[in-house]
Structure formats: structure tokens, C-alpha cells
N, C-alpha and C positions, 0 to 999 in steps of 0.2 A: 504494500500500500504506500502511496506517495506521502511524503512528509507534509504536514500542514505548517507552512512557514508564513510569517507575515510578508506580504508582497507577492506571494506565490500566485495570486489570482491575476496578476498583471502580465503573466507570461504570454497569454493569448493576444492581448492588444499590442504587445511589442512585436510579436511575429506578424500580426496583421499589418502593422505600420511598415515593417520591412517589405512585406509582399506588395503593399500599395505603393511604396516608394519604388519598387522594381517596375510596377506598371507605369509609374510616372516617368521612369527612365525610358521605357519603350515608347511612351507617348512623346517624350521630348526628342527621341531619335527620329520620329516621323515628321516633326515640325522643322521649320527653317531655323538654323542657328545663327544666321546673319541676315541683316536687312540692309539693302543698299539700293537707293532709288535710281542712281545713274548706272550707265553701262561702264564696266571696267575696261580700261584700255588693254590691248593685247599684251600678253606677258605678265599681267598682274595675277598673282596666285588667287585661287578661288577662296573667298573668305569663309565658306561653309566648313563645318567640322568634317574632316576627311573620313573616308571609308574605314581606314585602319583604326582610327580612334572610336568610330561608331561601333565597330566590331568588339573592341576592348570593353566598351560600356555594355554591350549586349551580353558578353561573356560574364561580366560582373553581375548582371541581373540573373543569369542562370545560376551562378554560385549563391547569390543571396536567396533566390527562390528555393534552392535545395536546402539551404540552412534553415529557412523558415519552415519548410516541410519537416525536417528532422526535429525541429523544436516541438512541433505538434506531435510527431510520432513517438518521440522519447519522453515527452512531458518534462523536459529539462531545458534550462536556459543556455547551457554550454554551447550548443551549435550556433544559436542566434548571436552569441557574443562575437563570433567571427564575422558577422555581417557588417561590422564596422570596417573591415578591410575592403570589401567591394564598394562600400559607400565612399571610402576615402579615394579609391581608384576613380570612381565616377566624378567625385568632387574635384580631384586633381586634374583630370582630363579637361573638365569644363573650365576650371580656373586658368589652365594653360591656354585654352582657346580664348577666353575673355581677356586675359592680361597680356599675352604675347602676340597672338595671331592678329587680332583685330586692330590694335594700335599700329602694328607693323604694316598691315595692308593700307591703313589710312594714310600712312606716310607716302606711299606710292601714288595715291589718288585721293587727296583730301576732299575733292569736290564730290566724291561718291558718298560721303557721309556714312560710312559703314558703322553700324551699331549692332549690338547683340540682338538676335531674334528671339522670339518666344521660346523656341526649343532650348536655347542655351539657359534661359532662366528656369524652365521646367526641370531640366537636367540638374542644375545646381541645387534647387530646392529638394529634389528627389535624392540626390547624393547625400546632402546634409541630413535628411530624414533617415536614410538608411544607416548612416554613421551613428546618428543619435540612438536609433533602436538597438544597434549592436552594443554601443557603450552602456546603455541602460541595462541590457541583459548582462553585460560583463560585471557591472556594479552589483546587480542582483545575485550573481553567482558568488562574488566576493563576500557579500554580506551573509549569504547562506553558509558559506564554507568557513 
């Protein structure tokens, strides 16, 4: 029989938060990650998040989804604690995209007024939520142990 610990009832909501954040990442990957009203001149790099980084984010969602499933199947927070790692990967990818890529492209063509698109913001919020769910589970494991 499972131990009755304080805070043990929050395991489900943490796993659901990680799963919803994973769905948010998938939604963010389908949206535009850069908005630019003008046409970029030839030779200017595409400001959208590239395919390789999108695949990394999708793989992180697969890992987070598996960890959320294991949390429900085992009725323990330990697997979900690892969800902070894919959350950090998604957050890192998007921060790199926001901080490095977009200002760099804007230097080539300032008139294009390149700004982050809705997808970048959805990815950032989802990555932070996934990280927070994993960290909350890690603190719950630490308190229980």
C-alpha cells in the first residue's frame, strides 16, 4: 500500500502540468516562431526556428511524456523529477532562438523588423512549465525521503 504523505495528492497535477506543457511545446512547434512583415533580402538566414532545433524540442516532449506516464504508472514522483531536464532543453533552445538568432538577423535587415512569433512565446512558457513541474516533483521526493 502506498504511503500517505503530506503533499502526496499533488503528484497527479504535477504530471498533468508536465503533459500539458508537452502539448504546449507541440502547439508552439506548429506556430510561427518569427514574425517579419518585409521580405528578407537574398542570403539572409531564415529567422524561423530551424528543423534540427524543432526536432530536439519534439524529442524533449517525448521524454517528458514518458516520464509523466511513468509517474502515473508507478505512483511515485521520481520519474517526473527528471522532467525538469527536457523542460530546460526546450527553454534553452527557445532562449537561444530569442536572444541570439533574432537580434543577429535584425542586424542584416533592420527594416524587416523581425520579432519573436507566437510559437516562440508558447514554447518558452511550455518549457518553463515543464521545468517547474519537474522541480516541484524533485522537491516532493526530497521532502518525502
